N, C-alpha and C positions, 0 to 999 in steps of 0.2 A: 504494500500500500504506500503511495507517495506521502511524503511528510505533510503536504498541504491537506491531505484527507484524514490525518490522524487527529483525534480529539485529545482533550486533556488527560483522559484515562489511559491513552495509549502512549503518552509522552513521559519521559523521565522527569522526576521532580525538579532537577536542576534546570531543565528547559522551561518550566513554568515559573520558576522563581525569578523576580527581577534582579538584574545585576546590582552590585554595590553602587555603581555610579548612578543608576536609575533610581535607586532608593534614596540616595542623598539628594538628587535633583528634585524628586517628589517632596521630600521633607522640607526643602528650602523654597519650593515654588511659592511665589508671591511675597517672600520675605525681602524686605529692603535691606540689602547688605552693603551697598555703596553709599558714600557720603551723600547727603541731600542738601542742596542749596536751601537756606532758610531753616535748616535743622541743627541738631546738636550732635557732636561726635566726641569720641574720646581720643586724645592724642596718645597713641600706643607707646610712645617713648617717655613722656612725662606723666602719663596717666591723669591728665587734667582734661576737663571738659572744655570744648571750644564751640563757638557758634560758627557754622559754615555759612559765610556770606554768599559765595558764588563759586561756580567753576570758572577759573580764570584762564586756564590753558587746556587745550585738548590732550596734550601729551608733554612729556618732559623736554623733548627737543624744542617745542614752541616756547617753553619757559626759558630754556637756555638761550635761544636766539633773541628773545625780548629782554631778558634780565642780565645776561652776561655771566652767569655762573651756573654750574651744573648741580641741580638739585638731586640727581640720582646718586652722586658721590659725595654729597654734603654731609659732613659730620658722621653720624651713625647710620645714615641711610643705606650704605652698601651692606650692612649686616642685617637689615630687616628683610624678612621673606616677602616676596611679592612685589618689591619695588623694581620696576623695569621701565624701559623707555616708553611703554604704552600707557603708563599711569597718567590719568588726568591730574591737573594741579588745581587745588582749591585754596581760595583766600579765606582765612579764618582769623578769629580773634579769641583769645583765651577768656573764659568766663571767670570773673573774680567773685569768689564766694562771700566777700566782705561787703555788706550793704552800704558801708560808708563810701565805697568806691563805685557804686552803681551809676552815678551820674558822670563819671570821668570817662572820656573816650579812650578806647583801647587801641593798641597798635595791631595792625593786621600782619599775618605771616602766611607764606605760601607753603602748602603741604602736598607731598605726593599722595595720591589716593590710598595707597597701601599703608600709610602711616595712620590713617583715620579709621576708627571703628564707629559706624553709625550707631547712635543711641536710639533704640526702638521705642521712643516715648509714645508713638502712635498705638502701640499695643495696649496701652492703658484704657483706651476707649473702644478697642476693637473686640470682635468676638473671639473667645478662646479657641485655640486650635485643638484638634484631636490630640489627646495625650497630655495637654496642659491641665494642671490641677492646681 
């Protein structure tokens, strides 16, 4: 019998089970994992919250051409996983936890995408996912 005519009962268990990559893709479907303009992220180096003002450059080469320094090799960036030339660059400002400084304007900094972890605050008002308790 050709494989196309076999039913689930005729197939091996491994053939019916989704691959690891498929399971991870399904688990993360719809999850906001990239930094979001107007959102909050965590700087993975300093572990501080930042406000993501905007995506400033489409990739690190565009940043280099405009700013004159290489953000991919800047300070600790070569040691961070995920930082490569395809990273978008986001303009961010650190969020000061001191209410006394709330009215003072902050200095903005450029971050490669892989240095920022999106803080999923939107999950506070969303529907719980299957498995979330």
